[in-house]
C-alpha positions as CSV (number, residue, x, y, z in Angstrom):
1,X,-25.2,-38.1,17.3
2,X,-24.0,-38.6,13.6
3,X,-22.2,-41.9,12.3
4,X,-20.8,-43.0,9.4
5,X,-20.4,-39.9,7.9
6,X,-17.5,-38.6,5.7
7,X,-16.4,-35.5,6.9
8,X,-13.3,-33.0,7.4
9,X,-12.4,-31.1,10.8
10,X,-11.5,-27.7,10.7
11,X,-11.7,-24.9,13.0
12,X,-12.7,-21.2,12.3
13,X,-13.5,-18.0,14.2
14,X,-16.7,-17.0,12.6
15,X,-18.3,-20.3,12.0
16,X,-19.9,-23.6,13.9
17,X,-19.1,-27.0,13.6
18,X,-21.3,-30.1,14.4
19,X,-19.7,-32.5,16.6
20,X,-16.1,-30.9,15.5
21,X,-17.2,-31.3,11.5
22,X,-18.2,-29.3,8.7
23,X,-20.6,-30.2,5.9
24,X,-20.2,-26.8,3.8
25,X,-17.6,-25.2,1.8
26,X,-18.1,-21.3,2.5
27,X,-15.3,-20.5,0.0
28,X,-17.0,-22.2,-2.9
29,X,-20.2,-20.9,-2.0
30,X,-19.0,-17.2,-1.7
31,X,-17.5,-17.6,-5.5
32,X,-20.6,-19.3,-7.0
33,X,-23.1,-16.7,-5.3
34,X,-20.9,-13.5,-6.3
35,X,-20.7,-15.3,-9.8
36,X,-24.4,-15.3,-10.1
37,X,-24.9,-11.9,-8.9
38,X,-22.5,-10.6,-11.2
39,X,-24.3,-12.3,-14.2
40,X,-27.7,-10.8,-13.2
41,X,-26.3,-7.5,-13.0
42,X,-25.1,-7.4,-16.6
43,X,-28.7,-7.3,-17.8
44,X,-29.2,-3.9,-16.1
45,X,-28.1,-0.5,-16.0
46,X,-28.1,-0.9,-12.1
47,X,-29.3,-3.8,-10.1
48,X,-31.0,-3.2,-6.8
49,X,-30.3,-6.4,-4.7
50,X,-32.5,-7.1,-1.6
51,X,-31.0,-9.3,0.8
52,X,-33.5,-11.5,2.6
53,X,-32.8,-12.7,6.1
54,X,-29.8,-11.4,8.0
55,X,-26.8,-9.5,6.3
56,X,-24.5,-10.3,9.3
57,X,-24.2,-12.4,12.2
58,X,-26.4,-15.0,10.6
59,X,-26.5,-17.4,13.2
60,X,-29.3,-19.5,12.1
61,X,-27.2,-20.2,8.7
62,X,-24.0,-21.1,10.4
63,X,-25.8,-23.6,12.6
64,X,-27.8,-25.4,10.2
65,X,-24.7,-25.4,7.6
66,X,-21.8,-26.1,9.6
67,X,-19.0,-24.5,7.9
68,X,-21.0,-21.4,6.7
69,X,-19.2,-18.2,8.1
70,X,-21.4,-16.1,10.2
71,X,-20.7,-13.1,7.9
72,X,-20.6,-15.0,4.4
73,X,-23.0,-12.6,2.9
74,X,-20.4,-9.6,3.5
75,X,-17.8,-11.9,1.8
76,X,-20.0,-12.3,-1.1
77,X,-20.2,-8.4,-1.4
78,X,-16.5,-7.9,-1.0
79,X,-15.8,-10.4,-3.9
80,X,-18.6,-8.5,-5.9
81,X,-16.6,-5.3,-5.2
82,X,-13.3,-7.1,-6.1
83,X,-14.2,-8.9,-9.3
84,X,-14.0,-6.2,-12.1
85,X,-13.8,-3.4,-9.7
86,X,-17.4,-3.1,-9.6
87,X,-18.6,-0.6,-7.3
88,X,-21.1,-1.3,-4.4
89,X,-22.8,0.5,-2.2
90,X,-25.6,0.0,0.4
91,X,-29.1,1.5,0.9
92,X,-29.9,0.8,4.6
93,X,-33.9,0.3,5.4
94,X,-35.3,0.8,8.7
95,X,-39.0,0.1,10.0
96,X,-40.3,3.1,11.7
97,X,-42.8,0.6,13.4
98,X,-40.1,-1.6,14.6
99,X,-38.4,1.6,16.1
100,X,-41.2,2.9,17.9
101,X,-42.0,-0.6,19.4
102,X,-38.4,-1.4,20.7
103,X,-38.2,-4.5,18.8
104,X,-35.8,-6.8,20.3
105,X,-33.2,-8.9,18.1
106,X,-33.0,-12.4,19.5
107,X,-29.6,-13.3,18.1
108,X,-27.6,-10.7,19.9
109,X,-29.8,-9.6,22.7
110,X,-30.1,-5.8,21.8
111,X,-32.9,-3.6,20.6
112,X,-33.8,-2.6,16.7
113,X,-32.3,0.4,17.0
114,X,-29.0,-0.4,18.6
115,X,-28.6,-3.3,16.0
116,X,-29.4,-1.0,13.3
117,X,-26.6,1.0,14.4
118,X,-24.2,-2.2,14.6
119,X,-25.0,-3.1,11.2
120,X,-24.2,0.1,9.6
121,X,-20.8,0.4,11.8
122,X,-20.1,-3.4,10.9
123,X,-20.6,-2.2,7.1
124,X,-18.5,0.7,7.2
125,X,-15.7,-1.3,9.2
126,X,-15.8,-3.8,6.1
127,X,-14.8,-0.6,3.9
128,X,-18.1,0.1,2.4
129,X,-20.1,3.2,2.5
130,X,-23.7,3.7,3.5
131,X,-24.6,7.2,2.3
132,X,-28.3,6.7,2.3
133,X,-30.8,5.6,5.1
134,X,-34.6,5.2,4.3
135,X,-37.0,5.1,7.3
136,X,-40.1,3.2,5.9
137,X,-43.7,2.9,7.0
138,X,-43.4,6.3,8.7
139,X,-46.5,7.9,9.9
140,X,-44.8,10.6,12.2
141,X,-43.6,8.0,15.0
142,X,-41.7,9.9,17.7
143,X,-38.9,7.5,17.9
144,X,-38.1,7.6,14.2
145,X,-37.8,11.2,14.0
146,X,-35.3,11.2,16.9
147,X,-33.5,8.5,15.0
148,X,-33.4,10.3,11.9
149,X,-32.3,13.6,13.3
150,X,-29.3,11.4,14.9
151,X,-28.2,10.0,11.8
152,X,-28.2,13.2,9.9
153,X,-26.4,14.6,12.6
154,X,-23.7,11.9,12.1
155,X,-23.8,12.4,8.1
156,X,-26.0,10.3,6.7
157,X,-28.6,11.3,4.1
158,X,-32.0,10.3,5.6
159,X,-35.0,9.8,3.8
160,X,-38.7,9.1,5.2
161,X,-41.3,7.0,3.3
162,X,-44.9,6.7,4.1
163,X,-47.0,3.8,3.6
164,X,-48.5,3.7,0.3
165,X,-52.3,3.7,0.6
166,X,-53.5,0.1,-0.3
167,X,-50.0,-1.2,-0.7
168,X,-49.6,-3.8,-2.3
169,X,-53.4,-4.4,-3.9
170,X,-54.2,-0.8,-5.7
171,X,-51.7,-1.7,-8.4
172,X,-52.5,1.5,-10.8
173,X,-52.1,3.9,-7.8
174,X,-48.9,2.3,-6.6
175,X,-47.4,2.5,-10.1
176,X,-48.2,6.3,-10.4
177,X,-46.9,9.7,-9.6
178,X,-48.8,9.4,-6.3
179,X,-47.3,5.9,-5.1
180,X,-43.7,5.0,-6.5
181,X,-43.3,8.1,-8.3
182,X,-44.2,10.4,-5.0
183,X,-41.4,9.0,-3.1
184,X,-38.0,11.0,-2.9
185,X,-35.6,9.8,-5.5
186,X,-32.4,8.5,-3.8
187,X,-29.3,9.4,-5.7
188,X,-27.1,6.0,-5.9
189,X,-23.7,5.9,-7.4
190,X,-23.1,2.2,-8.1
191,X,-23.8,-0.4,-10.7
192,X,-24.9,-2.7,-7.6
193,X,-26.9,-1.3,-4.7
194,X,-27.2,-3.5,-1.7
195,X,-30.7,-2.8,0.0
196,X,-30.8,-4.2,3.3
197,X,-31.9,-3.8,6.8
198,X,-31.9,-4.8,10.5
199,X,-34.8,-7.4,9.9
200,X,-37.8,-8.4,8.0
201,X,-40.8,-5.8,7.4
202,X,-38.2,-3.0,6.8
203,X,-39.7,-2.2,3.4
204,X,-36.9,-3.3,1.3
205,X,-38.8,-4.7,-1.6
206,X,-40.9,-1.5,-1.8
207,X,-37.9,0.4,-1.9
208,X,-36.2,-1.6,-4.5
209,X,-39.2,-1.2,-6.7
210,X,-39.5,2.5,-6.0
211,X,-35.9,2.7,-7.3
212,X,-36.6,0.8,-10.3
213,X,-39.6,2.8,-11.2
214,X,-37.9,6.2,-10.7
215,X,-35.0,5.0,-12.8
216,X,-37.4,3.9,-15.6
217,X,-38.8,7.4,-15.6
218,X,-35.2,8.7,-16.1
219,X,-35.0,6.5,-19.1
220,X,-32.6,4.2,-17.2
221,X,-33.4,0.3,-17.1
222,X,-32.6,-1.0,-13.7
223,X,-33.4,-4.3,-12.1
224,X,-34.3,-6.0,-9.0
225,X,-33.2,-9.1,-7.7
226,X,-33.2,-11.0,-4.3
227,X,-30.2,-12.6,-2.4
228,X,-31.6,-15.7,-0.9
229,X,-30.4,-18.2,1.5
230,X,-33.6,-20.1,3.1
231,X,-35.6,-21.7,1.9
232,X,-33.0,-23.6,-0.2
233,X,-34.8,-23.9,-3.3
234,X,-33.3,-27.0,-5.0
235,X,-33.5,-28.9,-1.9
236,X,-36.4,-31.1,-1.1
237,X,-39.6,-29.4,0.8
238,X,-39.1,-31.9,3.7
239,X,-35.4,-31.5,3.9
240,X,-34.7,-30.8,7.6
241,X,-32.4,-27.6,6.2
242,X,-35.9,-26.0,4.8
243,X,-37.9,-27.3,7.8
244,X,-35.5,-25.4,10.2
245,X,-35.9,-22.2,8.2
246,X,-39.7,-22.8,8.7
247,X,-39.0,-23.3,12.3
248,X,-37.2,-20.4,12.7
249,X,-39.9,-18.0,11.2
250,X,-42.7,-20.0,13.5
251,X,-43.5,-16.8,15.1
252,X,-44.1,-15.2,11.9
253,X,-46.4,-17.7,10.6
254,X,-44.4,-18.4,7.5
255,X,-44.1,-21.8,5.5
256,X,-42.3,-23.1,2.6
257,X,-44.2,-24.6,-0.3
258,X,-43.5,-25.6,-3.8
259,X,-43.3,-22.7,-6.0
260,X,-46.8,-23.3,-8.4
261,X,-45.2,-20.5,-10.8
262,X,-42.0,-22.1,-11.0
263,X,-43.4,-25.6,-11.6
264,X,-45.8,-24.2,-14.3
265,X,-43.1,-22.5,-16.2
266,X,-40.5,-24.9,-16.0
267,X,-41.8,-28.3,-14.7
268,X,-39.3,-28.0,-11.8
269,X,-40.3,-28.4,-8.1
270,X,-38.6,-25.5,-6.4
271,X,-39.3,-24.5,-2.7
272,X,-40.1,-21.0,-1.9
273,X,-42.0,-19.4,1.1
274,X,-45.7,-18.6,1.2
275,X,-45.5,-14.7,1.5
276,X,-43.1,-14.7,-1.9
277,X,-45.4,-16.9,-3.6
278,X,-48.7,-15.2,-2.3
279,X,-47.4,-11.8,-3.5
280,X,-45.8,-12.7,-6.9
281,X,-48.8,-11.9,-8.8
282,X,-49.0,-8.7,-7.6
283,X,-45.4,-7.8,-7.6
284,X,-45.4,-9.2,-11.3
285,X,-47.9,-6.8,-12.2
286,X,-46.2,-4.1,-10.4
287,X,-43.1,-4.8,-12.4
288,X,-44.5,-4.8,-15.5
289,X,-46.1,-1.4,-15.0
290,X,-42.8,0.3,-14.3
291,X,-40.3,-1.2,-16.6
292,X,-39.6,-1.1,-20.3
293,X,-40.6,-3.7,-22.6
294,X,-36.7,-4.9,-23.0
295,X,-36.2,-4.9,-19.3
296,X,-34.8,-8.4,-18.3
297,X,-37.2,-8.5,-15.4
298,X,-40.0,-9.6,-17.7
299,X,-38.4,-12.8,-17.8
300,X,-39.0,-13.5,-14.2
301,X,-41.8,-16.1,-14.5
302,X,-41.8,-17.2,-10.6
303,X,-40.5,-15.8,-7.1
304,X,-37.9,-18.3,-7.5
305,X,-36.6,-16.6,-10.6
306,X,-36.4,-13.3,-8.7
307,X,-34.1,-14.9,-6.2
308,X,-30.1,-15.6,-6.3
309,X,-29.4,-18.6,-4.1
310,X,-26.3,-21.0,-4.6
311,X,-26.4,-22.5,-1.2
312,X,-27.1,-26.0,-2.3
313,X,-24.0,-26.1,-4.3
314,X,-21.9,-25.2,-1.3
315,X,-23.0,-28.4,0.7
316,X,-20.4,-30.7,0.9
317,X,-21.9,-33.3,3.4
318,X,-25.8,-33.2,3.1
319,X,-26.2,-35.8,5.9
320,X,-24.0,-33.7,8.3
321,X,-26.0,-30.5,7.6
322,X,-29.5,-32.5,8.0
323,X,-28.4,-33.6,11.4
324,X,-27.4,-30.1,12.4
325,X,-30.8,-28.9,10.9
326,X,-32.7,-31.2,13.1
327,X,-30.8,-29.8,16.2
328,X,-31.7,-26.1,15.2
329,X,-35.3,-27.2,15.0
330,X,-35.2,-28.5,18.6
331,X,-33.3,-25.5,19.5
332,X,-36.1,-23.3,18.2
333,X,-38.5,-25.1,20.1
334,X,-37.1,-24.3,23.3
335,X,-36.5,-20.9,22.0
336,X,-40.0,-20.3,21.6
337,X,-41.0,-21.8,24.8
338,X,-38.9,-19.7,26.9
339,X,-40.2,-16.6,25.2
340,X,-43.5,-17.6,26.2
341,X,-42.2,-17.7,29.9
342,X,-41.1,-14.4,29.4
343,X,-44.3,-13.2,28.0
344,X,-42.7,-12.2,24.3
345,X,-44.6,-14.7,22.3
346,X,-47.7,-16.8,22.4
347,X,-48.0,-20.3,22.5
348,X,-48.6,-20.6,18.7
349,X,-44.9,-20.6,17.8
350,X,-44.3,-23.6,20.2
351,X,-47.1,-25.5,18.9
352,X,-46.0,-25.0,15.2
353,X,-42.6,-26.2,15.9
354,X,-43.9,-29.2,17.8
355,X,-45.8,-30.3,14.8
356,X,-42.9,-29.7,12.6
357,X,-40.9,-31.9,14.9
358,X,-43.7,-34.7,14.7
359,X,-43.6,-34.3,10.9
360,X,-40.0,-34.9,10.8
361,X,-40.1,-37.6,13.6
362,X,-37.7,-35.7,15.4
363,X,-37.8,-36.5,19.4
364,X,-35.8,-34.9,22.1
365,X,-33.6,-38.0,22.4
366,X,-31.7,-36.8,19.5
367,X,-30.4,-33.8,21.8
368,X,-29.1,-35.8,24.8
369,X,-28.0,-33.2,26.7
370,X,-31.8,-32.7,27.6
371,X,-32.0,-35.7,29.2
372,X,-28.5,-35.6,31.2
373,X,-29.3,-32.2,32.3
374,X,-32.7,-33.2,33.9
375,X,-31.2,-35.9,35.5
376,X,-28.5,-33.7,37.1
377,X,-31.4,-31.5,38.6
378,X,-33.0,-34.5,40.1
379,X,-30.0,-35.8,41.8
380,X,-28.3,-32.3,42.9
381,X,-28.1,-31.0,46.3
382,X,-29.8,-27.8,44.9
383,X,-29.6,-24.4,46.5
384,X,-32.5,-22.6,48.3
385,X,-35.0,-25.3,47.4
386,X,-33.9,-24.9,43.7
387,X,-32.7,-28.1,41.9
388,X,-31.1,-26.9,38.7
389,X,-29.2,-29.2,36.1
390,X,-27.2,-28.4,33.0
391,X,-25.2,-30.7,30.6
392,X,-22.8,-29.9,27.7
393,X,-21.5,-32.4,25.0
394,X,-18.0,-32.0,23.8
395,X,-16.1,-34.4,21.9
396,X,-18.9,-37.1,22.0
397,X,-18.9,-36.9,26.1
398,X,-21.5,-35.3,28.1
399,X,-20.6,-33.5,31.4
400,X,-23.2,-32.3,33.6
401,X,-23.2,-29.5,36.5
402,X,-25.6,-28.4,39.1
403,X,-26.6,-25.4,41.0
404,X,-24.9,-24.7,44.7
405,X,-24.2,-21.9,46.7
406,X,-20.9,-21.4,44.9
407,X,-22.1,-21.1,41.2
408,X,-25.0,-21.4,38.9
409,X,-25.7,-24.8,37.4
410,X,-24.6,-23.1,33.9
411,X,-21.3,-21.9,35.6
412,X,-20.6,-25.3,37.2
413,X,-20.8,-27.2,34.1
414,X,-18.6,-24.8,32.0
415,X,-15.9,-25.4,34.6
416,X,-16.5,-28.8,35.1
417,X,-16.4,-29.1,31.1
418,X,-12.8,-27.2,31.3
419,X,-11.7,-29.7,33.8
420,X,-12.7,-32.7,31.6
421,X,-11.0,-31.0,28.5
422,X,-7.7,-30.4,30.4
423,X,-7.6,-33.6,32.0
424,X,-8.0,-32.4,35.6
425,X,-9.8,-34.5,38.3
426,X,-13.6,-33.1,38.7
427,X,-13.2,-32.7,42.4
428,X,-9.9,-30.7,42.1
429,X,-10.4,-27.3,43.2
430,X,-9.1,-24.8,40.5
431,X,-10.9,-21.6,41.6
432,X,-9.1,-19.1,43.9
433,X,-11.2,-18.9,47.3
434,X,-10.0,-15.3,47.8
435,X,-11.0,-14.2,44.2
436,X,-14.6,-15.8,45.0
437,X,-14.9,-13.8,48.2
438,X,-14.1,-10.6,46.4
439,X,-16.6,-11.3,43.8
440,X,-19.3,-12.2,46.5
441,X,-18.4,-9.0,48.3
442,X,-19.0,-6.9,45.3
443,X,-22.2,-8.6,44.6
444,X,-23.4,-7.7,48.4
445,X,-22.3,-4.1,47.6
446,X,-24.2,-4.2,44.3
447,X,-27.4,-5.5,46.3
448,X,-27.6,-8.6,43.9
449,X,-30.2,-11.2,45.4
450,X,-28.3,-14.2,44.1
451,X,-24.7,-14.8,45.6
452,X,-23.6,-17.8,43.4
453,X,-21.2,-17.0,40.6
454,X,-22.8,-16.5,36.9
455,X,-20.9,-17.5,34.0
456,X,-18.9,-14.7,33.3
457,X,-17.8,-14.4,37.2
458,X,-17.0,-17.9,37.2
459,X,-14.6,-17.6,34.0
460,X,-13.2,-14.3,35.6
461,X,-12.4,-16.1,38.8
462,X,-10.8,-18.7,36.6
463,X,-8.9,-16.4,34.8
464,X,-7.3,-14.7,37.7
465,X,-6.8,-18.0,39.4
466,X,-4.8,-19.3,36.2
467,X,-2.0,-16.9,37.0
468,X,-0.8,-18.8,40.5
469,X,-2.7,-22.4,39.9
470,X,-1.3,-24.5,37.0
471,X,-4.6,-26.7,37.0
472,X,-6.6,-23.2,36.7
473,X,-4.1,-22.6,33.7
474,X,-4.8,-25.5,32.1
475,X,-8.3,-25.4,32.4
476,X,-8.4,-21.9,31.2
477,X,-6.4,-22.6,28.1
478,X,-9.3,-24.8,27.1
479,X,-12.0,-22.2,26.6
480,X,-12.0,-21.9,22.9
481,X,-12.8,-25.7,22.9
482,X,-16.1,-24.6,24.0
483,X,-17.0,-23.5,20.7
484,X,-20.0,-25.1,18.8
485,X,-20.6,-27.5,22.0
486,X,-24.3,-28.3,22.7
487,X,-25.7,-27.4,26.1
488,X,-28.9,-27.7,27.8
489,X,-30.1,-26.2,31.4
490,X,-33.5,-27.0,33.3
491,X,-34.3,-23.2,34.3
492,X,-34.3,-19.8,32.5
493,X,-31.0,-18.4,32.0
494,X,-30.4,-14.8,33.0
495,X,-29.7,-12.3,30.2
496,X,-26.3,-12.2,31.4
497,X,-25.5,-15.8,31.0
498,X,-27.3,-16.1,27.7
499,X,-25.0,-13.1,26.5
500,X,-21.7,-14.8,27.6
501,X,-22.8,-18.3,26.3
502,X,-23.5,-16.4,22.6
503,X,-19.8,-14.9,22.9
504,X,-18.6,-18.6,23.7
505,X,-20.6,-19.9,20.6
506,X,-22.4,-22.6,22.7
507,X,-25.4,-23.9,21.0
508,X,-27.8,-23.7,24.2
509,X,-31.5,-24.5,25.3
510,X,-33.3,-24.2,28.1
511,X,-36.4,-25.9,29.6
512,X,-37.4,-22.2,30.8
513,X,-38.5,-23.1,34.2
514,X,-38.6,-20.3,36.3
515,X,-38.5,-20.0,40.2
516,X,-41.6,-18.9,41.8
517,X,-41.3,-14.8,42.3
518,X,-38.0,-14.6,40.4
519,X,-37.6,-13.3,36.6
520,X,-34.7,-16.2,36.3
521,X,-33.1,-18.6,38.7
522,X,-29.6,-18.1,39.9
């Protein structure tokens, strides 16, 4: 809980708050970030701008920096296109390996292929073109071939790029006609080319450097830069905001560190992460081999220099953001723990986040909904020998719910919270019995094993009940107020319940307990 913090309360469709407050000025950040990119672009014939992290739906940034809008990066790009009428286009990178393995994108609960399509659609809905798509790390993967055929049929230019032998270590080979020079030349028309992809490991950097090299062969001085969000280079290494990024990438093994190149060059401590620091010497050698003597990229003395990151300037309340970041670290711990139970990842990430929590002196008591959910499970009547508890914190109050023959614990706590917000007595019935019976009848027809209502079904019954029941109507009108609430539940959530919680923008965590013989409890 935050106390004695000066904040301003606002609401927004595309951002999270922390206890109803914000600590980040999104409008200011968008202007500063776009200005910095334009300044960098003035040094080049063409700027290939790699986007680190998520281009769209950046839930991590939105939770850690309350007030940061989910699609703030797209707002920056729109600003670029609007200032001076600069032409901006996208070059979309896809990993053949991730396509083949059916990688899952956790934030939205969909696979890599569908998330790539969703990103492309969203970019185009924003008024931009994605004329060129590059499938990287290709070695004949069948799913990559199928996806490429589909994209070409839809009118996109699709290029396949094989992995360069001994990349990134064999500099001489990489920076030759058999390396970057061998790759197909991708024609772009704009002065700023946004190089993005559905996730890390999509070959964005290699694509950018290939384009810079091939422009150099055509006597054009193009450049590379990286749009960065985390870690925030000019915040302390031990800032919870930066540590939250380390927690978010615990499954990748990344960690934050002081950029030694930046300190040597400027005597300034800048925070970067290990992979960029470790690869900088090789990248620097590559750059010098593929650009002219006058190219501005020769001024890059550190990986931090390559990045463009104005996040720190957008923070208006550092204390509130630090508190929000601590919640995110706890959330990541439970997220990885659930992943272990589902067989999606190993214990390593859980152990790493636990160590980060210990180092930051973060305890579960900082997330009070955990304690209340567990206590609710103990005192609940249960259903079929399952005792599940859930808790939500809203307006500094904590409401609980337990599972029963009627509803999941998560459904119960949401209905109870809506009652609380509407000023309705907890024991007042607001769900129509006939509607409940019809939903259960449908469940039986579909051979569903669990007869109690999940969150979507409970809200559906509530919406139907709202037509004739004033209490249900009042409760239904409070749904938007669930936005940014904190929630914890003791058992593993179903995929369907997770999906609706994301849509409601509830920050949930789960102990990840499973009922014996079940994939999830209901």
